[in-house]
N, C-alpha and C positions, 0 to 999 in steps of 0.2 A: 570455527564454523566453516562449512563449505558453501559454495554458491547455491547448491540445492537447499541447504538449510535457510539461507537468506530468502529464497523464494517462498518457502513455507512460512516465514516470519513477517513478510512484508505487510500484510493486512493488519496483523496485530501491532506492528511497529507504528504504522500510520494512525492506528486508533489509540496509540499510547497504552497498549494493553500487554506489554512485555514485562516480565519480572526484571529486577535490576541486573542480575547476572546475565541473563539472555540478552538484554539490551546492550550491556557492555561488550559482550562477544560480538553482537551484531555490528555495533559501531566500529569495533576493532577491525572486523573484516572489511567494512566499507573503506576504511583508511588505506587498506592494502590492495583492494580490488577495484580497479577503475571500471570494470564492466558492471559490477553490482551497484557501485556508486552512481553510475550513469543511469541505470535502470531506476533506482530510487528517485533520482532527480527528475527523470522524465515522468514518473508517476505523480510526484508531488506537483509538478508543473501542470500536468493534465488535470488533476483534481482542482487546482487553483483556477485554471481557465474555465473548467466546466462550471464551477460554482459562480464564477464571474458572469458567465453567459446566462445561467439560470436565474441569477439575481436580477437581471434586466427583463426577464420574461416571467410569465406565470409559472409557478412551481408545479412540477408533475405531482400526481397523487402520491402520498406516502407509500402506498402499497407498491407502486411501480418502483420507487426508489429502493425500497427494501428488497424486492424481488431481484433487481439488477445487482445490487450490492452483494446479496448472498450467492448469486450465481457466480460472480467474480471470485468471491472467497472460496467457493467449492472448487472452481476450476483451478485455482492456484494451489490449493491444498492437495490436490490429487496429482500434482506434477512432481 
């Protein structure tokens, strides 16, 4: 896999929605590429912190969550 492939697979990886072969290639690339590994770590940390903040407050409407989530996925799939 190349770095561009990793960007396209990030959302599916985070959702645990990659097939076994793609996930294996994805993880192999992360072991060799510090840049992609750092990006994944940053995204995971951002998600963790965001969930932590939201859990202390009222949750936004599910429609808002879905809209933001899909916009992020669309943005990264077109890169």
